[in-house]
SERO-4910 file (N, C-alpha, C, O; in steps of 0.05 Angstrom, whole numbers):
BEGIN
 pado doro    nc1    nc2    nc3   cac1   cac2   cac3    cc1    cc2    cc3    oc1    oc2    oc3
  Met    A    329   -117   -749    325    -94   -732    310    -72   -748    312    -70   -772
  Thr    A    294    -57   -733    276    -37   -746    284     -9   -738    292     -4   -715
  Leu    A    282      9   -757    286     38   -752    259     51   -755    245     49   -775
  Asp    A    250     64   -733    224     79   -733    229    109   -730    243    117   -712
  Val    A    217    124   -748    220    153   -748    193    165   -747    175    158   -763
  Ser    A    188    184   -729    162    196   -727    164    226   -722    179    235   -705
  Asp    A    149    241   -738    146    270   -735    173    285   -732    177    302   -716
  Leu    A    192    276   -749    220    286   -747    222    313   -761    212    317   -783
  Ala    A    237    332   -749    243    358   -761    274    361   -761    287    355   -741
  Cys    A    284    370   -783    313    372   -787    320    400   -796    304    414   -809
  Ala    A    345    409   -790    354    435   -798    381    433   -812    396    414   -807
  Arg    A    387    452   -830    413    455   -842    423    483   -838    410    502   -846
  Gly    A    446    485   -824    456    512   -818    437    528   -800    436    552   -801
  Gly    A    422    514   -783    404    527   -765    377    534   -777    360    544   -763
  Val    A    373    529   -803    348    535   -816    332    509   -820    343    490   -831
  Pro    A    307    508   -811    291    484   -814    289    477   -844    283    493   -861
  Val    A    293    451   -849    292    441   -877    270    421   -881    255    422   -901
  Leu    A    266    404   -861    246    383   -862    229    383   -837    239    389   -815
  Glu    A    204    375   -839    187    372   -816    166    351   -821    158    347   -844
  Gly    A    158    338   -799    137    317   -802    145    292   -815    128    277   -825
  Val    A    172    286   -816    181    262   -830    175    237   -813    180    237   -789
  Gly    A    162    218   -825    156    193   -811    157    169   -830    146    170   -852
  Phe    A    170    148   -821    170    123   -836    182    101   -819    193    106   -797
  Thr    A    179     76   -828    191     53   -815    208     38   -835    199     32   -857
  Leu    A    232     32   -827    250     15   -843    253    -11   -830    265    -13   -808
  Ala    A    243    -32   -842    242    -59   -830    266    -75   -839    279    -69   -859
  Ala    A    271    -97   -824    293   -115   -832    286   -126   -860    264   -134   -866
  Gly    A    307   -127   -877    303   -137   -904    293   -117   -924    287   -124   -947
  Gln    A    289    -92   -916    277    -71   -933    298    -51   -942    316    -43   -927
  Ala    A    295    -43   -967    311    -21   -978    292      2   -984    270     -2   -995
  Leu    A    299     26   -976    283     50   -979    300     71   -992    321     79   -982
  Leu    A    291     82  -1015    305    102  -1030    294    130  -1023    270    134  -1025
  Leu    A    312    148  -1016    304    176  -1011    307    191  -1038    328    191  -1049
  Gln    A    285    202  -1047    286    217  -1072    274    245  -1068    260    250  -1049
  Gly    A    280    262  -1088    271    289  -1086    291    307  -1100    314    298  -1105
  Pro    A    284    332  -1106    302    350  -1120    327    357  -1104    327    354  -1079
  Asn    A    348    366  -1117    372    374  -1103    365    396  -1083    350    415  -1088
  Gly    A    377    393  -1059    373    413  -1038    348    410  -1022    342    426  -1005
  Cys    A    333    388  -1026    308    384  -1012    313    373   -983    294    374   -967
  Gly    A    337    364   -977    342    355   -950    350    326   -946    349    316   -924
  Lys    A    356    312   -968    362    284   -965    387    279   -948    387    262   -930
  Thr    A    408    294   -953    433    292   -938    428    300   -909    438    287   -890
  Thr    A    414    321   -905    407    331   -878    392    309   -862    397    304   -839
  Leu    A    373    296   -875    358    275   -862    376    252   -855    375    242   -832
  Leu    A    393    243   -873    411    221   -867    430    227   -844    434    211   -827
  Arg    A    441    251   -844    460    259   -823    446    260   -796    457    253   -775
  Thr    A    421    269   -796    405    270   -771    399    242   -761    402    236   -737
  Leu    A    391    224   -779    385    197   -771    410    182   -761    408    165   -743
  Ala    A    433    189   -773    458    176   -765    469    187   -739    490    177   -729
  Gly    A    457    208   -729    466    219   -704    489    239   -706    501    246   -686
  Leu    A    493    249   -731    515    268   -735    506    297   -730    523    315   -728
  Gln    A    480    301   -728    470    328   -720    443    323   -706    429    304   -711
  Pro    A    436    341   -688    411    337   -672    386    343   -689    387    360   -707
  Ala    A    365    330   -682    339    335   -694    326    359   -680    332    364   -656
  Leu    A    310    374   -694    295    396   -682    272    386   -666    264    398   -645
  Ala    A    260    364   -675    237    353   -662    234    324   -672    246    316   -692
  Gly    A    216    309   -658    210    282   -668    226    260   -654    242    265   -636
  Gln    A    221    236   -663    233    212   -651    247    195   -671    237    191   -693
  Ile    A    270    185   -664    285    165   -680    290    142   -662    303    144   -641
  Ser    A    279    119   -669    282     95   -653    296     73   -668    286     63   -689
  Ala    A    320     65   -659    335     43   -671    352     31   -649    360     45   -630
  Pro    A    358      5   -651    375     -7   -630    403      7   -629    412     16   -650
  Pro    A    415      8   -606    441     20   -603    462      7   -622    461    -17   -626
  Glu    A    480     23   -633    502     13   -649    492     -3   -673    505    -23   -680
  Ser    A    469      5   -685    458    -11   -707    462      2   -734    456    -10   -755
  Ile    A    471     28   -734    471     43   -759    500     47   -769    518     55   -754
  Ala    A    504     42   -795    529     48   -809    523     69   -830    505     65   -846
  Tyr    A    538     91   -830    533    113   -848    556    117   -868    579    117   -860
  Ala    A    549    119   -893    569    124   -914    561    150   -929    541    151   -942
  Ala    A    579    170   -927    573    196   -939    588    199   -965    598    180   -976
  His    A    590    224   -975    604    229  -1000    634    223   -998    646    213  -1017
  Ala    A    646    229   -975    674    223   -970    678    194   -966    662    180   -953
  Asp    A    700    183   -977    705    154   -975    717    146   -948    716    122   -942
  Gly    A    728    164   -933    738    158   -907    762    139   -907    763    121   -890
  Leu    A    780    143   -926    803    125   -928    829    138   -917    832    162   -917
  Lys    A    847    121   -908    874    130   -900    892    125   -924    897    102   -932
  Ala    A    902    147   -936    915    146   -962    940    128   -963    944    114   -983
  Thr    A    955    127   -941    980    111   -942    976     82   -935    995     66   -939
  Leu    A    953     75   -926    947     46   -920    937     33   -945    925     45   -963
  Ser    A    943      7   -947    933     -9   -970    903    -13   -967    891     -8   -947
  Val    A    892    -24   -989    863    -31   -988    857    -50   -965    839    -45   -950
  Ala    A    873    -71   -962    869    -91   -941    873    -78   -913    858    -83   -895
  Glu    A    893    -61   -911    898    -48   -885    875    -28   -878    868    -27   -854
  Asn    A    864    -14   -897    842      3   -892    818    -13   -881    806     -5   -861
  Leu    A    811    -35   -894    789    -51   -885    794    -64   -858    776    -65   -841
  Thr    A    819    -72   -853    826    -84   -827    823    -63   -805    814    -69   -783
  Phe    A    832    -38   -811    830    -16   -792    801    -13   -784    795    -11   -760
  Trp    A    783    -11   -804    754     -6   -797    742    -30   -784    724    -27   -766
  Ala    A    750    -54   -791    740    -78   -777    747    -77   -747    731    -84   -730
  Arg    A    771    -68   -741    779    -66   -713    764    -44   -699    757    -47   -675
  Ile    A    760    -22   -713    744      0   -701    717    -10   -692    707     -3   -670
  Phe    A    704    -27   -709    677    -36   -703    677    -63   -688    655    -74   -683
  Gly    A    700    -73   -682    701    -98   -666    693   -123   -681    683   -141   -669
  Thr    A    698   -123   -707    691   -146   -724    717   -159   -734    739   -148   -730
  Glu    A    714   -182   -746    737   -196   -757    732   -204   -786    709   -210   -794
  Gly    A    753   -205   -801    751   -215   -829    744   -194   -849    725   -179   -845
  Ile    A    760   -192   -871    754   -173   -892    750   -187   -919    747   -174   -939
  Glu    A    751   -213   -919    750   -228   -944    724   -223   -960    725   -220   -984
  Thr    A    702   -223   -946    676   -218   -960    676   -191   -972    666   -188   -995
  Ala    A    686   -171   -958    686   -144   -969    704   -142   -994    697   -129  -1013
  Leu    A    727   -155   -993    745   -155  -1016    732   -168  -1040    735   -158  -1062
  Thr    A    718   -190  -1035    706   -205  -1057    682   -190  -1069    680   -187  -1093
  Gln    A    664   -181  -1052    639   -170  -1062    644   -144  -1077    628   -137  -1094
  Phe    A    665   -129  -1070    670   -104  -1084    694   -106  -1103    706    -86  -1111
  Asn    A    702   -131  -1111    722   -136  -1131    748   -121  -1124    760   -107  -1141
  Leu    A    757   -124  -1100    781   -110  -1091    804   -129  -1085    825   -120  -1076
  Arg    A    800   -155  -1089    821   -174  -1081    847   -169  -1095    869   -170  -1083
  Asp    A    847   -163  -1121    871   -158  -1136    884   -131  -1129    907   -126  -1136
  Leu    A    870   -114  -1114    880    -89  -1105    887    -88  -1076    893    -67  -1065
  Ala    A    886   -111  -1063    888   -112  -1034    914    -99  -1023    913    -87  -1001
  Asp    A    936   -101  -1038    961    -91  -1028    968    -63  -1039    989    -52  -1033
  Arg    A    949    -51  -1054    955    -25  -1066    947     -3  -1046    926     -3  -1034
  Pro    A    965     17  -1042    958     40  -1025    933     55  -1035    929     58  -1059
  Ala    A    916     63  -1017    891     77  -1025    897    102  -1041    881    109  -1058
  Gln    A    920    115  -1037    926    139  -1051    932    134  -1081    932    152  -1097
  Asn    A    936    108  -1088    942    101  -1116    918     89  -1130    920     79  -1152
  Leu    A    895     90  -1118    870     80  -1130    857    101  -1147    861    125  -1142
  Ser    A    842     93  -1167    825    111  -1182    802    120  -1165    797    109  -1144
  Ala    A    787    141  -1175    764    150  -1160    743    128  -1156    732    126  -1134
  Gly    A    739    112  -1176    719     91  -1174    728     69  -1155    712     59  -1140
  Gln    A    754     63  -1155    765     43  -1137    764     52  -1108    758     37  -1090
  Lys    A    769     78  -1104    767     89  -1077    738     87  -1067    733     82  -1044
  Arg    A    719     93  -1086    691     91  -1078    683     63  -1070    669     59  -1051
  Arg    A    692     43  -1086    687     15  -1079    698      8  -1052    685     -6  -1036
  Leu    A    722     17  -1046    734     12  -1020    719     25   -998    714     13   -977
  Gly    A    710     50  -1003    694     64   -983    668     50   -976    660     48   -953
  Leu    A    656     39   -997    631     24   -993    635     -3   -980    619    -13   -965
  Ala    A    658    -15   -987    665    -41   -975    667    -40   -945    663    -60   -931
  Arg    A    673    -16   -934    674    -13   -905    648    -21   -892    648    -30   -869
  Leu    A    626    -17   -906    600    -24   -894    599    -53   -886    587    -60   -866
  Leu    A    612    -70   -902    611    -99   -897    627   -107   -872    622   -129   -861
  Val    A    646    -90   -863    662    -98   -840    652    -84   -814    663    -88   -793
  Thr    A    630    -69   -816    620    -56   -792    604    -75   -775    602    -72   -751
  Gly    A    592    -95   -788    574   -113   -773    548   -101   -765    533   -113   -750
  Arg    A    542    -77   -776    517    -64   -769    495    -69   -789    500    -69   -813
  Pro    A    470    -73   -780    449    -81   -797    435    -59   -813    424    -65   -835
  Ile    A    436    -35   -804    422    -13   -818    443      5   -832    459     18   -820
  Trp    A    442      4   -859    460     20   -875    446     45   -884    423     45   -893
  Met    A    460     68   -881    451     93   -891    471    104   -910    495    107   -903
  Leu    A    463    110   -935    482    117   -956    473    142   -971    450    144   -979
  Asp    A    492    160   -974    486    185   -988    499    185  -1015    524    187  -1017
  Glu    A    484    182  -1037    494    180  -1064    517    160  -1066    539    168  -1074
  Pro    A    511    135  -1060    533    115  -1059    546    109  -1085    569     99  -1086
  Thr    A    533    114  -1108    544    106  -1134    560    127  -1148    569    123  -1170
  Val    A    566    150  -1134    583    171  -1146    610    159  -1153    622    145  -1136
  Ser    A    620    164  -1177    646    155  -1187    646    125  -1195    667    115  -1204
  Leu    A    624    111  -1193    623     83  -1200    615     79  -1229    597     93  -1239
  Asp    A    629     61  -1243    620     54  -1270    597     34  -1269    588     26  -1247
  Val    A    587     26  -1292    563      9  -1293    568    -17  -1279    551    -27  -1263
  Ala    A    591    -29  -1283    597    -55  -1271    599    -53  -1240    590    -70  -1226
  Ser    A    611    -31  -1231    613    -26  -1202    587    -21  -1189    582    -29  -1166
  Val    A    569     -6  -1203    542     -2  -1193    528    -29  -1189    514    -33  -1169
  Ala    A    532    -47  -1208    520    -74  -1206    531    -89  -1182    516   -102  -1167
  Leu    A    557    -86  -1177    570    -99  -1153    557    -88  -1128    551   -103  -1109
  Phe    A    554    -62  -1127    542    -49  -1104    514    -59  -1099    506    -66  -1077
  Gly    A    498    -60  -1121    471    -70  -1119    469    -98  -1108    452   -105  -1092
  Gln    A    488   -115  -1117    488   -142  -1108    496   -144  -1078    485   -160  -1063
  Ala    A    514   -126  -1070    522   -126  -1041    498   -117  -1024    494   -129  -1002
  Val    A    483    -98  -1033    459    -89  -1018    439   -112  -1017    428   -117   -995
  Gln    A    434   -125  -1039    415   -148  -1039    424   -170  -1020    407   -181  -1006
  Ala    A    450   -176  -1019    460   -196  -1001    455   -187   -972    449   -204   -954
  His    A    459   -162   -967    455   -151   -940    426   -153   -932    420   -161   -909
  Leu    A    408   -147   -950    379   -149   -944    371   -178   -940    354   -183   -923
  Ala    A    383   -196   -955    376   -224   -952    383   -236   -925    371   -256   -917
  Thr    A    402   -224   -911    409   -233   -885    396   -218   -862    404   -219   -839
  Gly    A    375   -202   -869    360   -187   -849    369   -159   -845    359   -145   -827
  Gly    A    388   -149   -861    396   -122   -859    377   -103   -873    357   -113   -885
  Ser    A    381    -77   -871    364    -58   -885    382    -36   -896    405    -33   -887
  Ala    A    371    -20   -915    386      1   -927    369     25   -933    347     23   -944
  Leu    A    378     49   -925    365     74   -931    385     90   -948    407     97   -939
  Met    A    377     97   -973    396    108   -992    384    132  -1007    361    132  -1015
  Ala    A    401    152  -1009    394    175  -1026    407    170  -1053    431    173  -1056
  Thr    A    391    162  -1073    402    157  -1100    379    158  -1120    356    152  -1114
  His    A    387    165  -1145    368    164  -1167    376    142  -1187    364    140  -1209
  Ile    A    396    126  -1180    407    106  -1198    392     80  -1195    385     72  -1172
  Asp    A    386     66  -1217    374     40  -1216    395     20  -1206    415     15  -1219
  Leu    A    389      7  -1183    408    -11  -1171    402    -40  -1178    416    -58  -1168
  Gly    A    383    -45  -1195    377    -72  -1204    359    -88  -1187    356   -112  -1191
  Phe    A    346    -75  -1168    326    -90  -1151    304    -70  -1143    308    -46  -1144
  Thr    A    282    -82  -1135    259    -65  -1127    263    -55  -1099    271    -69  -1081
  Ala    A    257    -29  -1095    259    -17  -1069    236      3  -1065    225     13  -1085
  Asp    A    228      8  -1040    208     28  -1035    220     55  -1037    244     59  -1035
  Val    A    203     76  -1041    212    103  -1046    199    122  -1025    175    120  -1020
  Leu    A    215    140  -1014    205    161   -997    212    187  -1010    235    194  -1014
  Asp    A    191    203  -1017    195    229  -1029    201    250  -1007    183    259   -993
  Val    A    227    257  -1004    235    275   -983    223    303   -987    217    317   -968
  Gly    A    219    310  -1013    208    336  -1019    181    341  -1007    173    364  -1003
  Ala    A    166    320  -1001    139    323   -989    140    333   -961    120    341   -950
  Phe    A    164    333   -949    167    341   -920    182    367   -917    191    373   -895
  Arg    A    185    382   -938    200    407   -937    186    426   -917    162    430   -917
  Ala    A    202    438   -900    192    456   -880    183    482   -893    196    492   -912
  Val    A    161    493   -883    151    519   -893    163    541   -877    161    542   -853
  Pro    A    178    560   -890    189    582   -875    168    597   -860    148    606   -872
  Arg    A    172    600   -834    151    612   -818    145    641   -826    122    650   -824
  Asp    A    165    656   -834    161    684   -841    148    688   -868    140    710   -874
  Leu    A    146    666   -884    133    669   -910    106    655   -911     92    656   -932
  Ala    A     98    642   -890     73    628   -890     50    647   -895     48    668   -883
  Gly    A     33    640   -914     10    656   -920     15    676   -943     -5    687   -953
  Phe    A     40    679   -952     46    697   -974     43    681  -1000     48    657  -1001
  Asp    A     35    696  -1021     32    683  -1047     61    676  -1057     79    692  -1053
  Glu    A     64    653  -1070     90    643  -1079    103    663  -1098    127    664  -1099
  Ala    A     87    678  -1113     98    697  -1133    114    719  -1120    130    732  -1133
  Phe    A    109    724  -1094    123    746  -1080    146    736  -1062    157    752  -1048
  Glu    A    152    710  -1063    174    700  -1047    200    708  -1058    221    701  -1047
***
């Protein structure tokens, strides 16, 4: 499945942040969003995921095709690892959590309550939810936060397996995930404040 974005404009807190964003994310492709802090990577992902409206432009993707993973892990603290994954599988109408447990090295933790996991283990569980959504387009905002080197490698392998089956991934990260991916410089689409247009930068 393909995600097509054309002439997209996004805002944060009502203030335009990005404009003229355009790209295509094809099946089997990984695209990394890069740029300085505050340039709009999170705003772009939230807009593409449908969590906030775009100011302008077009987003074209098949219905129910996008799975979004943000900074929060989205876990229920009193449920076990397996129960959390089962809950999300039911939400998305899928079956089976074995692949998610295996790919993110969670099998030995399956019966442990999420509230008793370390920060890195919680992050692995949060990312494992992607595997039970059944959705082909993954959107991830700084997915490797709290992960050690070995866990980053596990995540990279999970993404590669997803791409190999025709999935795609759009990620905001500066971490080397162990495979080649295309890069989109979000900073190149920063919106120009209308009231400062034409003024010399030294006077901003």
